[in-house]
C-alpha positions in Angstrom: 0.3 -0.2 0.3 2.6 2.6 0.7 6.1 0.7 -1.1 8.5 -1.5 -0.1 10.4 1.5 1.3 7.7 2.3 3.4 6.7 -1.3 5.2 4.7 -1.0 7.9 4.3 -3.9 10.6 1.0 -4.9 12.3 0.6 -7.6 14.8 -3.0 -7.7 14.7 -4.1 -6.7 10.9 -8.2 -7.3 11.9 -8.1 -5.7 15.5 -10.3 -2.6 14.0 -13.4 -2.9 12.4 -13.3 -2.6 8.2 -14.7 1.4 8.3 -12.6 2.0 11.6 -9.0 0.7 9.8 -9.9 2.7 6.2 -10.5 5.6 7.8 -7.1 5.3 10.2 -5.2 4.4 7.3 -6.9 7.0 4.6 -6.5 9.9 7.3 -3.8 9.0 9.7 -1.6 6.6 8.7 0.0 8.7 5.3 1.0 11.9 8.1 2.6 8.6 10.5 4.5 7.7 7.4 5.5 11.3 7.0 6.5 11.9 9.9 8.5 8.5 10.4 10.4 10.2 6.4 11.5 13.2 8.2 12.8 11.1 11.7 14.6 9.4 9.1 15.9 13.6 7.1 16.5 14.6 11.1 18.4 11.9 12.8 20.8 11.0 9.0 20.0 6.7 9.5 16.8 4.4 8.5 14.2 3.3 10.7 11.7 0.3 10.2 7.9 0.1 11.4 7.6 -2.8 13.9 4.1 -1.8 15.3 0.3 -0.3 13.4 -2.3 -2.4 14.2 -1.9 -4.3 17.5 -3.8 -4.4 21.0 -3.0 -1.5 22.7 -5.0 2.0 23.2 -3.3 4.6 20.3 -2.5 0.6 18.1 -6.0 -0.6 18.1 -7.3 2.7 16.9 -5.1 3.1 14.4 -3.1 6.8 14.8 0.4 5.3 16.4 2.7 3.5 15.1 6.2 2.5 16.2 9.8 2.6 14.4 13.1 1.1 15.6 16.8 2.5 14.5 17.5 -0.6 11.3 20.3 -2.2 12.0 21.9 -3.3 9.5 24.6 -6.6 9.6 27.6 -5.2 9.8 26.2 -3.2 13.1 24.0 -6.0 14.4 26.0 -6.5 17.1 26.9 -3.6 18.6 23.1 -2.2 19.1 22.4 -2.9 22.8 18.8 -5.0 22.3 20.8 -7.4 20.0 22.6 -8.4 23.4 20.2 -8.1 25.3 20.6 -4.7 27.3 18.1 -1.7 27.0 19.2 0.4 24.3 17.6 3.5 26.4 17.6 6.0 22.9 15.9 8.6 26.1 19.3 9.0 27.0 20.8 9.5 23.5 21.7 12.9 23.6 22.2 13.1 20.1 18.9 11.6 19.2 17.4 13.7 20.9 18.6 16.9 19.3 18.2 15.4 16.3 14.4 14.9 16.8 14.4 18.3 17.8 15.5 19.8 14.5 11.8 18.2 13.4 9.9 21.7 13.7 12.6 22.8 11.8 11.4 21.2 8.1 8.7 23.2 7.6 6.5 20.6 6.3 3.0 21.0 7.0 0.4 18.9 8.0 -2.9 18.7 9.2 -1.3 16.9 12.5 0.1 17.3 15.5 2.6 14.3 16.2 3.9 13.4 19.4 7.1 11.2 19.0 7.7 9.4 22.3 11.5 8.0 22.8 10.6 5.0 24.3 14.2 2.5 25.5 13.9 0.8 22.1 11.6 2.4 19.8 9.9 6.0 19.3 6.4 5.9 19.5 4.9 7.9 16.9 1.5 9.2 18.1 -0.9 11.2 16.3 -2.0 14.1 18.8 -4.5 16.6 17.4 -5.3 18.6 14.4 -3.7 22.0 14.1 -2.1 24.2 11.7 1.1 24.8 12.0 2.5 21.5 11.9 4.5 20.7 15.3 6.3 17.5 16.6 6.1 17.4 20.3 9.2 14.6 21.8 8.9 13.1 24.9 11.4 10.9 27.0 9.5 7.6 27.3 11.8 6.5 30.6 9.9 3.2 31.5 11.4 0.0 32.0 11.1 -2.7 30.0 11.3 -6.0 31.5 12.4 -7.7 27.8 15.8 -6.0 29.0 17.2 -7.9 32.1 19.9 -4.2 33.0 16.5 -2.1 32.0 16.1 -0.8 35.9 19.6 -0.2 36.5 19.8 1.0 32.8 17.5 4.1 33.4 19.7 5.3 36.4 22.4 6.3 33.4 23.0 10.1 33.0 22.0 11.5 29.3 24.3 9.9 27.2 26.6 11.9 25.1 28.4 11.0 22.0 31.7 12.5 20.2 
């Protein structure tokens, strides 16, 4: 529907009624994909879709999309999540600074988009209708039990890179 480059992953595609699904995919999903494209533009690297339709309040209504860093095979072993460690994306100063540049792109949209930086992905969420478009960036500092060190890594200071 959106091309191979913007492949949208869903865990439970049939969770919404056909009418709700058609509305969300025509009205909200294109804006979420635009936000995804803009995240790639400001960060300078690729992201991949990890969740659209699934059982959670915003995902089951079609106004949220999760994306994660698209780690290539040569760097796979370097990414904390692939070693069972919490990557604490919300502690990465460069990522936070890059995402703050989204509002400087000059693009317009009928929505404000919230981008919640979670431990291992970005949760992009249609917030409200408003012109001009504003991206709102939030650090979602919540431990993830899937990572055995999540509770200790949440205590880290902001991670600065040279």
